[in-house]
N, C-alpha and C positions, 0 to 999 in steps of 0.2 A: 502493500501500499505505500511505503512512504517512498517509493520510488518512480510511482505515477506521478504521486502530486509534487516530487521533485520536478519530473520534466515537463507536470503543466506550468511551473511557475518562471523555468527556461523557454522553452516555444511554446508555438500551436502544434499542435500533437494531429499527424495524419489519423483520421480513418480508413480503411480498406471501401474499396467500391463494389457493386450488386454483387453478388454469388449467381442467383439467378440468371443473370445476363454471361457468364462466364459459362454456366454449363449448359450455356443453347448450343456453344459451340462445340461440343462437342457432339451435337446430335445423335445423344444415347435415345437406343430403340427397348420397344419394352424387356426384350433379350438383357438387354445391357445394363435396365433396372437390377432385373430380377440375378442375375448373377447365378453362380452356379446354385451355392447354400438358398434359394429363392426360386428353382427354373423349374417345381413344380408347387410352386402359390397358388389357391386357388380363386386369386382375383385381380385382377390385372392392379400393376404397379405403376408403368412410366406416370413419370409425374411427379412421382414423391423422392424428392430433391435432395430428403431427411434420411433416407434410404442409402442416396447414391457414397456417401460416408461408410455405411459398411461392403457393397459391390462395387465401388469406384473409389479405394479409398486414394489412389496414388492421383485420381484428376483434383479431388479434392486440396492432395498439399500439393501442386505444383499450380493451384489457385492461389493460394495463400501465399508460396513465393514470391506471385508471383505482384500479386499486389507489396509483399516487403520486397520487392528490388524495386517496384516506381516509389517508394519512400516512407510507404503509411506504418506508423508506429504501433498501432494494431487493426486486431483482423476480427473478424467477426466469428462463432463457429457456425457448423453448418446445422443450424435447430431451426432459424426462425417458426419450422412449426410441429416444433418436437413436444409435445405434451399430448396426453393420451384422448382427449379434444378432439385434436389436429390430426394425432395417428390412428382417430374412429373410421375415416373416410377409407383409410387403405385394410380395415382391420388388421390392425400394424402392434396396438396399443401396447402390447406386451413386453415389445420391445425399446422403451421410453428409457430406461434408464438404460440398457447397452447404445443408440442413437447419440446420446448428451454425451455419454462419457467418450466414449467414441471419437465423437466428433471433436470435444475437447483436446483430449489427447492428444489428437491429430495435431490439432493447431499449435498447443504447447510443443510440441519437436519442434514442428517449424521455426517461429519464435525464437526459443531455446537457442536452433540452429544462426540464423541472423543475428540472435546477442553479439555470441560467440565471434560471429565475424568481427563485432564494434562495438564491445562493452561499454563504452559511453553512447552510443545511445539502443539502450535498453530497447525489446520488441515485448508486444502486452497483447493478450489474450481475450477477448469481449466474448464472456458468453449471450449468445442471441435467444432473447424471451418475446416469439411475436406475439400476437393477443389474440391468438384463436381466432375459428370461425363462426363464430356465435357471441352474444353480445346479454349483455345481464344488467343492461340497465334501456332495453327497446325489446317492443315482442317484432318476432320474426313475418308477426301473422296482421294483415290490417285493419283482420272483420275480431282483431281480440287483443286488444292493446296491451289488457292486461299479464299475458303470457310472454314466462320468459324460457330462451331456450336451455339454460342455464343459470345454477345458483350460484352465489357468492362462494360457499361453502363448495361445492365442486370444483368452481378455477379452483381455490385454493390448497385440493388435496391434489388437481393435474399439477400446477403447476409446481407447489416443494418439490416431485418429483424430477420434473425437469432441473431445477436446482441445486439437488445433494448430487445429483449427475456432474453435473454442470461445473460444481466447484471439485469433485472428487475428482475429474476429470483432466485439472490443473486450470481453469480459468483465475484471470485478475483481475475479473471485472463481471459485474454481470448489467446489462446492456438491454430495459424493458423499451420494446422498442413497436415504434408503430403503431401509437396506441390511440385508438377512434374512437374507446369509452372508455375510458376516467374511470368505471368501477370493475372492470376489467385489472386494468392496471396496479387498482389497489390491492385485487385479489395477488395480481404477482408480490408484489413490494408488502404487503406483508404473510406472503410463504418466503421471501425471503429474508424478514426479520426472524419468522422461527425458525429458519434453516439453521440460521446466526447464531440463533439459541442452542438451538439441538450441537451444533458443534464444535462453538465453545468461539468462537470465528470472527473476524470482521472482516467485507468484500466489500468494496467500493460499489460504486451504484450509478447507471447514468439512464437515464429516465429520457426516451424522446419521443414528444408525442407526432399528432399528422395531423394538416388540416385541409380541408379535405375539397373545399372549393372558396370561390370568389367572397364568401360569407366571410371566411377570417373565422368560422371555427373547426369543430373536430364533429364529426360525425355523431355523437350523442349532445352533440349542444352548446359544448361548452367554447366560450373566447380565452383569446389568448389567457390572459387575466386571470380566471377562472381555474384554468388547467392548469395554473402554477399554486394558486392556492392551494387545487384538492391535492398535492403531493407534495407540498413544501415542507409536512411534518415529519418530513424521514432527512436524514441528511446525506446529502448523495452530492456524488462526483461532480454530475453535473445534469445540466436538462436540455431542450433542445427538442426542433423539430425534420423530423426526412420526410421522404414519399410524397406521393401525394401531386406537389408542386417540384418547378424545374426552381432552379438559386433566384429567379428574377421575381418570378412570383410570391416567392419565399420571404422574401427577404423582410417585406413590411413588417410583419409578425412578426420573423424575429427580432426583428430591434423593437417590439415589444417585451418582446423575454428581458431580451438583454436590459432592459433598463426597469425594469421591476428587478431583479433577480441578482442575490448574493454569491448563488450558484455561481459557476465553469458552467458556458452557454457551448452546444453541440449544433451542430448541423451537418444531416448528411441530403441533400436532395437528388430529386432525379436528374438524367439527362434534357432538361425542357420537359413538353408536355411527348406524348405518342401521337404516332401521324393515325393515320386512320388506318394500316395497318397493325397499329399497337406498338409498333416497330419506335424508337428514339434516334431522333436523327440530328440532337444538339452534338457539334462536336467540341473534342478537347479545349482548343482553343477558345471555342464560344465559352464553354462551362467556365474554363479560368480567370475570364476579363470579369466573368458577372461574379467568383470567388472574389476578386481583388477588391469589388467596391464592399463586401463585406467586411473586410480587411483596414479598407479607406477608412470603415465609420466605427473600426475596434466590436466587432459585433462578437467573436467568436474566441474560444480556445483549442475547440477541435472541429475539426470539417474532415468531410470524403461526400461519398455518393451514395446511390441510393439505384432505384430501375434503372439502367442503358448506361450506367457506367464500367467504365472500364480500366486496367490499369494504367494505358494512357492518359485515360482522363484525371488517371488518382496522381498519375506522375506530372502530373502539369501545377496541381492545386498545389502538389506541394512542394513544387519550384516556386511559387510564388507565394507562398506562405513564406515559405523559411525566410521570406526579406521584411515578414513586421512581427513588432512584437504580439507575445498575448493580450487576450482583454483583461485588462485588471478586476476580479470581483468586484465590487462595487456591493456599500450595503444601500438600498434604495431607499430613496430620498425622499417622499410621499408616496401617492400612491394607492390602488387600494389595495396593493400586496403588505405593505408597510404597512397601512389603516388598518389591516386587519390583524396582522401578529400583532400589534400595539391591541386590540382589544379583545386578544387571547382569542379570535376563530380558532386560529393555524398556530 
């Protein structure tokens, strides 16, 4: 933990780019997803990217290495859907612990290899904890607004299993990311706190929400300030936003966040918005220029990429970020977050 804090004091840290975007380059078939171990599994498995940790581990290892080569300080584990909730779609709930443990172990090995090459630049592993495909605060049925597809307690159990495995596999950080429903995120954060108590350890936590459209709100309806208030009761390594929007569309919300929190601020936006075919066209050079605007405005401590980004994007982002000092986490002066702290709301 001391190393990550020291690194944050010294420079802007670089997070990796998209795992899914890189995996698409391999054009893995159903047989590739299955591998030898799952060749007779009775359900389709293509699309279960987390499973590739077990069936195509060299590809996962190579992707981590490419991001470190590009200048990343932190790589995320291949565990975005690594809960029993997410794996239920593939009838693989029983593999959750192994998937998370092995994903963290592979990332840990690659990170240690790069740290050994350059001890002055330690490399870190962030255990990726995604939002699941169910929401605890909204109904999926427009005819039954009170219905919930999952409960807080269900999420807590699922997240605890994932958190245990990510920590025991070697994660330095836990990243609760792409948060569209803050109640889901609070279940993940509660799970982390319980596991920390059970194991008698501390581990840094990154939280990253997602602004879903031009309304400037999360899918469950929270503004930037409301989201920040909802998660600020836990000491966090950083708070930020990722996904859904490109760097230019994300900037105004990132600015509101940076001006209202004493936490470090992170961002890993998409490479622009997808085209009509679902592809991302923003070049590394275009994204670098947009990220430079974040740096000019002193908004961030951790920067990376989400959907559509690859090592070429991360390389140029790392190059420009190296020219700037990290944002100094400030005590907010006035505003909704400070007022709520004074009133004991959070």
